[in-house]
C-alpha positions as CSV (number, residue, x, y, z in Angstrom):
1,M,13.4,24.7,-8.5
2,N,12.8,24.9,-4.7
3,K,10.4,23.3,-2.3
4,I,9.8,23.5,1.4
5,F,9.1,20.2,3.1
6,S,6.9,21.0,6.1
7,E,5.8,17.4,6.6
8,W,8.8,16.4,8.7
9,G,10.3,17.5,12.0
10,S,13.7,17.4,13.6
11,G,13.1,14.4,16.0
12,K,14.7,11.0,16.0
13,G,14.2,9.1,12.8
14,E,13.0,12.2,10.9
15,D,16.1,12.2,8.7
16,E,14.8,9.0,7.0
17,K,11.4,10.6,6.5
18,F,13.0,13.7,5.0
19,K,15.1,11.6,2.7
20,A,12.0,9.6,1.5
21,L,10.2,12.9,0.9
22,V,13.0,14.3,-1.2
23,L,13.5,11.1,-3.2
24,R,9.7,10.9,-3.9
25,E,9.8,14.5,-5.1
26,I,12.7,13.8,-7.4
27,E,11.0,10.7,-8.7
28,E,7.7,12.6,-9.4
29,R,9.4,15.4,-11.2
30,L,12.2,13.7,-13.1
31,G,11.7,9.9,-12.8
32,E,14.2,7.5,-14.2
33,H,15.5,10.1,-16.6
34,L,17.5,11.9,-14.0
35,I,18.8,8.7,-12.4
36,G,19.9,7.5,-15.8
37,I,21.7,10.7,-16.6
38,K,23.4,10.8,-13.2
39,A,24.6,7.2,-13.7
40,L,26.1,8.2,-17.1
41,F,27.9,11.2,-15.5
42,R,29.3,9.0,-12.7
43,K,30.3,6.1,-14.8
44,P,33.9,7.2,-15.5
45,E,34.4,8.0,-11.8
46,R,32.9,4.7,-10.8
47,D,35.1,2.8,-13.3
48,L,38.2,4.5,-11.9
49,L,37.2,3.7,-8.3
50,D,36.5,0.1,-9.2
51,A,39.9,-0.2,-10.9
52,Q,41.6,1.4,-7.9
53,G,40.0,-1.0,-5.6
54,V,41.3,-4.0,-7.6
55,A,44.8,-2.5,-7.7
56,E,44.7,-2.0,-3.9
57,V,43.7,-5.6,-3.3
58,F,46.4,-7.0,-5.5
59,G,49.0,-4.6,-4.1
60,G,48.1,-5.7,-0.6
61,L,48.3,-9.3,-1.6
62,E,51.7,-8.8,-3.1
63,R,52.9,-7.1,0.2
64,F,51.4,-9.9,2.2
65,N,53.2,-12.6,0.1
66,K,56.5,-10.7,0.7
67,G,55.9,-10.9,4.4
68,I,55.9,-7.1,4.9
69,P,52.9,-6.8,7.3
70,Q,54.0,-9.8,9.3
71,E,57.4,-8.3,9.8
72,E,55.9,-4.9,10.9
73,F,53.6,-6.7,13.4
74,R,56.6,-8.7,14.7
75,K,58.4,-5.4,15.3
76,I,55.4,-4.0,17.2
77,A,55.0,-7.2,19.2
78,S,58.7,-7.3,20.2
79,G,58.7,-3.6,21.2
80,E,61.2,-2.8,18.4
81,K,58.6,-0.4,16.9
82,K,55.9,1.7,18.5
83,H,52.4,2.0,17.1
84,N,49.9,4.7,17.3
85,L,46.8,2.6,18.1
């Protein structure tokens, strides 16, 4: 199903107006049904991303407790190692 949104322009702030128009159209046509289905489709991916985020935090904490970042920053500060910043 296609629709042309002629109520918006290409000026500053028009992108938010366009987004609102599209979301209103989706809500009017499909309502909560579509949003619920999309949430179900995305749940496995969301669970995976959430688990990955937790793993990254604990992995970083483990590296920090071993002193790895501190040692790398010491090398950069002393000129022993170059950085690309």
